[in-house]
C-alpha positions in Angstrom: 0.0 0.0 0.0 1.3 3.5 -0.8 2.2 5.9 1.9 0.5 9.3 2.2 2.9 12.2 1.7 2.1 15.8 2.8 1.0 18.1 0.0 3.4 21.0 -0.8 0.9 23.6 0.4 0.6 21.7 3.8 4.4 21.6 4.2 4.6 25.4 3.5 1.8 26.1 6.0 3.6 24.1 8.7 6.9 25.9 8.0 5.0 29.3 8.2 3.4 28.3 11.5 6.8 27.5 13.0 8.1 31.0 12.4 7.8 33.7 14.9 4.9 36.2 14.3 4.9 39.3 16.5 2.5 42.2 16.2 2.4 44.6 13.3 0.9 48.0 14.3 -0.3 50.4 11.6 -1.1 54.0 12.1 -3.3 55.2 9.2 -3.1 58.9 8.1 -6.2 61.0 7.8 -8.2 60.4 4.6 -6.3 57.2 3.8 -6.3 55.5 1.3 -7.7 58.3 -0.9 -5.2 60.8 0.4 -2.3 58.4 -0.4 -0.5 59.5 2.8 2.3 57.6 4.4 1.3 54.8 6.7 3.4 54.4 9.9 4.3 50.9 10.9 6.0 49.2 13.8 6.7 45.5 14.2 6.8 44.4 17.8 8.4 41.0 18.2 9.6 41.2 21.8 11.7 43.3 24.1 14.0 45.9 22.6 13.7 48.4 19.8 11.0 47.5 17.4 11.6 47.9 13.6 9.5 50.8 12.3 9.1 53.2 9.4 6.7 54.8 7.0 5.5 53.3 3.7 3.4 54.5 0.8 2.4 50.9 -0.1 1.5 48.3 2.6 3.3 45.5 0.7 6.6 47.3 1.3 6.6 46.5 5.0 9.4 43.9 5.7 9.3 40.9 8.1 5.6 40.2 7.9 4.5 36.5 7.9 1.2 34.7 8.1 1.6 34.5 11.8 2.0 38.2 12.3 -0.9 39.7 14.3 -2.1 43.0 12.7 -3.4 45.9 14.8 -4.7 49.0 13.0 -5.0 52.4 14.5 -7.5 54.4 12.5 -7.6 58.2 12.2 -9.6 59.5 15.2 -11.4 62.1 13.1 -13.1 59.3 11.2 -14.9 57.9 14.3 -17.3 59.4 16.8 -16.6 58.2 20.3 -19.6 58.5 22.7 -21.4 56.8 25.5 -25.0 55.6 25.9 -27.0 53.5 28.3 -29.5 50.9 27.1 -31.9 48.7 29.1 -30.7 45.5 27.3 -27.6 43.3 26.9 -28.8 41.4 23.9 -26.3 41.9 21.1 -29.0 41.9 18.4 -31.2 44.4 20.3 -28.2 46.7 21.0 -27.3 46.9 17.3 -30.9 47.7 16.5 -31.3 50.3 19.2 -28.0 52.2 18.8 -29.0 54.3 15.7 -32.1 55.5 17.5 -30.4 56.2 20.8 -27.7 58.3 19.1 -29.8 60.0 16.4 -29.1 63.4 17.9 -25.3 62.9 17.8 -24.9 61.3 14.3 -25.0 62.9 10.9 -26.0 60.8 7.9 -28.3 57.8 7.3 -27.9 55.0 10.0 -27.7 52.2 7.4 -24.5 53.9 6.1 -22.9 53.9 9.5 -21.1 51.2 11.4 -21.7 51.0 15.2 -19.1 49.3 17.5 -19.5 49.2 21.2 -18.0 47.9 24.5 -19.8 47.4 27.8 -18.3 49.5 30.6 -18.0 48.7 34.3 -21.0 50.9 35.0 -23.1 48.9 32.4 -23.1 51.8 30.0 -21.9 51.4 26.4 -18.8 53.0 25.0 -19.7 53.4 21.3 -17.7 54.2 18.2 -19.6 55.4 15.0 -17.7 55.1 11.7 -18.8 55.3 8.1 -19.3 51.8 6.6 -17.8 53.0 3.3 -14.6 54.1 5.2 -14.4 50.7 7.0 -14.8 48.9 3.7 -12.1 51.0 2.0 -9.6 50.3 4.8 -10.2 46.6 4.8 -10.0 46.4 1.0 -6.6 48.0 1.0 -5.3 45.8 3.8 -6.7 42.6 2.3 -5.1 43.5 -1.1 -1.7 43.7 0.7 -2.3 40.2 2.4 -3.0 41.7 5.8 -5.9 40.6 7.9 -6.2 42.7 11.0 -7.5 41.4 14.3 -8.0 44.8 15.8 -9.3 48.2 14.5 -9.3 51.1 17.0 -9.3 54.9 16.8 -5.7 56.0 17.3 -6.4 58.4 20.2 -7.2 55.3 22.3 -3.5 54.3 21.9 -2.5 57.2 24.1 -1.3 56.0 27.5 -3.8 56.8 30.2 -3.0 57.4 33.9 -5.8 56.8 36.4 -7.7 60.1 37.0 -5.8 62.0 34.3 -6.3 62.9 30.6 -3.7 62.4 27.9 -3.0 64.7 24.9 -0.9 64.4 21.8 -0.2 66.7 18.8 -0.5 64.9 15.5 -0.8 66.4 12.0 -2.1 69.8 13.0 -4.6 68.2 15.3 -4.8 67.5 19.0 -5.9 64.1 20.2 -7.3 64.0 23.8 -8.0 60.7 25.6 -10.4 61.2 28.5 -11.1 57.6 29.5 -10.7 54.0 28.6 -12.8 54.3 25.5 -13.5 58.0 25.3 -11.8 61.1 23.8 -12.0 63.7 21.1 -10.0 65.6 18.5 -9.7 69.3 17.9 -7.5 71.8 15.9 -4.0 72.3 17.2 -2.8 75.6 18.9 0.7 75.5 20.3 0.4 78.7 22.3 -3.0 78.4 24.0 -5.4 75.5 24.8 -8.1 75.0 22.2 -11.6 76.1 23.2 -12.9 72.6 22.8 -10.5 71.3 25.4 -11.6 74.1 27.8 -15.3 73.3 27.2 -14.7 69.5 27.8 -13.0 70.3 31.1 -15.9 72.6 32.2 -18.4 69.8 31.3 -16.3 67.3 33.3 -16.4 69.6 36.4 -20.2 69.8 36.1 -20.4 66.0 36.0 -17.9 65.7 38.8 -15.5 63.6 36.9 -12.9 66.2 36.1 -9.3 65.0 35.6 -6.6 65.5 38.2 -4.0 66.3 35.6 -3.2 66.5 31.9 -0.3 64.5 30.4 1.1 66.1 27.2 2.9 63.5 25.1 5.9 64.6 23.1 4.8 68.2 22.7 6.2 70.4 19.8 8.9 72.9 20.3 7.7 76.1 21.9 5.0 74.4 24.0 4.7 76.2 27.4 3.3 73.8 30.0 3.2 76.6 32.6 0.9 78.8 30.5 -1.4 75.9 29.7 -1.6 74.9 33.4 -2.5 78.5 34.3 -5.2 78.7 31.7 -6.7 75.3 32.3 -6.2 75.5 36.1 -4.8 71.9 35.9 -1.4 70.4 36.5 0.3 69.7 33.1 2.9 66.9 32.9 5.2 66.3 29.9 6.0 62.9 28.5 8.9 63.1 26.1 8.5 59.7 24.5 6.1 59.6 21.5 3.0 57.5 22.2 3.7 55.6 18.9 7.0 54.2 20.3 5.6 53.3 23.7 3.8 50.2 24.9 0.3 49.6 23.7 -2.3 47.4 25.2 -2.4 43.8 23.8 -6.1 44.3 22.8 -7.7 47.6 21.7 -9.9 49.4 24.1 -12.7 49.5 21.5 -12.4 47.2 18.5 -14.3 48.4 15.4 -14.2 44.9 13.9 -17.7 43.9 15.0 -20.9 42.8 13.3 -20.5 42.5 9.6 -16.9 43.5 9.9 -16.0 40.8 12.4 -13.2 38.4 11.2 -15.6 35.5 11.3 -18.1 37.3 9.1 -15.3 38.2 6.7 -14.3 34.6 6.5 -17.9 33.7 5.6 -17.8 36.2 2.8 -14.6 34.6 1.5 -16.1 31.1 1.4 -17.8 31.4 -2.0 -14.4 32.2 -3.6 -12.7 29.3 -1.8 -15.4 26.8 -2.8 -13.7 25.7 -6.1 -10.5 25.0 -4.3 -12.3 23.1 -1.5 -14.1 21.0 -4.1 -10.8 20.1 -5.8 -9.3 19.2 -2.4 -12.3 17.0 -1.5 -12.0 15.2 -4.9 -8.3 14.6 -4.4 -8.9 13.3 -0.9 -11.8 11.0 -1.9 -9.8 9.8 -5.0 -6.7 9.0 -2.9 -8.7 7.2 -0.2 -10.6 5.2 -2.9 -7.4 4.2 -4.7 -5.8 3.1 -1.4 -8.9 1.1 -0.4 -8.9 -0.6 -3.8 -5.2 -1.4 -3.5 -5.7 -2.7 0.1 -8.6 -4.9 -1.0 -6.5 -6.4 -3.9 -3.6 -7.2 -1.5 -6.0 -8.7 1.1 -7.7 -10.9 -1.6 -4.3 -12.1 -2.8 -3.2 -12.8 0.7 -6.3 -14.8 1.4 -5.9 -16.8 -1.8 -2.3 -17.6 -1.0 -3.2 -18.7 2.5 -6.0 -20.9 1.3 -3.6 -22.5 -1.2 -1.0 -23.1 1.5 -3.6 -24.6 3.8 -4.8 -26.9 1.0 -1.2 -28.1 0.4 -0.6 -28.6 4.1 -3.8 -30.7 4.5 -2.7 -32.9 1.6 0.8 -33.4 3.1 -0.4 -33.8 6.7 -4.1 -35.0 6.7 -3.9 -35.8 10.5 -3.4 -32.2 11.6 -6.3 -30.9 13.5 -5.6 -27.1 14.0 -4.0 -25.0 11.3 -2.8 -21.5 12.4 0.2 -20.8 10.3 0.5 -23.5 7.6 4.0 -22.5 6.4 5.5 -22.5 9.9 3.7 -25.7 10.9 4.9 -27.5 7.7 8.5 -26.4 8.4 8.4 -27.8 11.9 6.7 -31.0 11.0 9.2 -31.6 8.2 12.0 -31.0 10.6 10.5 -33.6 13.0 10.2 -36.1 10.2 13.8 -35.5 9.2 14.9 -36.0 12.8 13.0 -39.3 13.1 14.5 -40.5 9.8 18.0 -39.9 11.1 18.8 -37.4 8.5 20.4 -34.1 9.6 19.1 -30.7 8.7 21.1 -27.7 7.8 19.6 -25.9 10.8 20.7 -28.7 13.2 23.5 -28.0 15.6 26.1 -30.2 14.0 25.7 -28.7 10.4 25.9 -25.2 11.9 29.0 -26.1 13.9 30.5 -27.6 10.8 30.0 -24.2 9.1 31.4 -22.3 12.1 34.6 -24.4 12.6 36.4 -23.5 9.4 35.9 -19.8 10.0 37.3 -20.1 13.5 40.3 -22.1 12.3 41.0 -19.5 9.6 41.1 -16.7 12.2 43.2 -17.9 15.1 43.1 -14.4 16.7 39.5 -15.1 17.6 38.8 -16.5 21.0 35.6 -18.5 21.5 34.2 -17.9 25.0 30.9 -19.8 24.8 28.4 -21.3 22.4 24.7 -22.0 22.7 22.2 -23.7 20.4 18.4 -23.1 20.3 15.6 -22.5 17.9 17.8 -23.7 15.0 20.3 -21.0 15.7 23.8 -20.8 17.2 24.7 -18.0 19.6 28.5 -17.6 20.0 30.4 -15.3 22.4 33.8 -14.4 20.9 36.7 -12.0 21.6 38.3 -10.2 18.6 41.2 -7.7 18.4 39.1 -4.9 16.8 35.9 -4.1 14.9 37.6 -4.5 11.5 38.2 -8.2 12.4 34.5 -8.5 13.4 33.5 -7.3 9.9 35.9 -9.8 8.3 34.4 -12.7 10.4 30.9 -11.6 9.5 31.8 -11.7 5.8 33.4 -15.1 6.2 30.2 -16.6 7.8 28.0 -15.0 5.1 30.2 -16.5 2.4 29.4 -20.0 3.9 25.7 -19.4 3.5 25.0 -18.2 7.0 22.9 -15.4 8.3 24.7 -13.2 10.9 23.1 -11.1 13.5 25.2 -9.0 15.8 23.5 -9.0 19.2 26.2 -7.0 21.1 29.7 -5.7 20.7 31.6 -4.0 23.6 35.1 -2.6 23.6 37.3 -3.8 26.5 40.9 -3.9 27.4 41.2 -7.4 26.0 39.6 -6.3 22.7 36.1 -6.5 21.3 33.7 -8.8 23.1 31.0 -9.7 20.6 27.9 -11.9 20.6 26.7 -13.3 17.2 23.6 -15.2 16.3 24.1 -17.5 13.4 21.5 -19.3 11.3 21.6 -21.2 8.0 20.1 -19.4 5.0 20.2 -22.5 2.8 22.7 -21.1 0.4 26.0 -22.9 0.9 29.2 -21.1 0.2 32.1 -22.3 -1.8 
């Protein structure tokens, strides 16, 4: 029967799975991909400095394999972050109720918007609203580059957040402000004075009695005056010199946009029609291979049964008194040996013929010392001492030339030489 061998594509997949993956983080520019801006990337594979850079085309990113986890940080201006409380925890009912609960905050037709949410500790819902067309455009570009992200999250939620404080970063003439685990906003940048939107958000937070205890400004631009900002905002301002993009990010995004129809499982379902022809071909190959092997196995089994029946027939003709037949070939060999023994005729597998074949070899090699010899089951077991392994090979060749089968049971190197144990049997082919 033929042995199954792994298909080339399966071997390639196993090799790919054995390679290290890591996490590829992408920071999309505003208006991408229509704007054709540069995409920032960083490949995090462990401790130490992570490779990073900017590319115009996603397929230019080096070091990406099929095991690389992809986390995408989307432009914050493309998503509205808000919060709402609903009297249900049913996923289906939440998706149905969100467009109506947020109708005063959203602009545009609800069916053209994508709603992603996360349940908070106080049972409220942190919600991100994004254009469905924008989501489809992002995913199309990533898929075309062979990247399948497991996380989509507005980039301002990548800012580090200290308990009780807000975080702020300057990015592309905008200011990103993270006010909570899944909340924040963007506004126009002004290096000299705080933007009015930030001041208004602080006043609203004071009214709701959840005002921050401080403001952390991440990697501010040159000329930024933290003292002036602290005086105007009446809030301690701390500076973090490290850019948020180079720092540590949470292993899972605070609010993943890949939900509903954009969830990875749903995307796989959409891919299934395109994979159906390949799946059919694979199924045909598997069924064909299995059918061929079953046919070959059946033929071999039938031939074996026919040969066994023929041997049994011959055995019964030769020994009609036999009652039980288990292995006709072996039983016939033993019975023939018994008959030869009773007739007084020697067999090649008897002790004396075997010794007669061993003696000339021992005489031809006087450097061999015979320690012991045993006979059983038509075989001789001899313990000998030889000068070296080369001599053992010479002796094996000599025994083989006299029509004997040689099996080396053991060979140990000692101070006296090589102590070996050989098992000898007659093959039926006499040497010259």
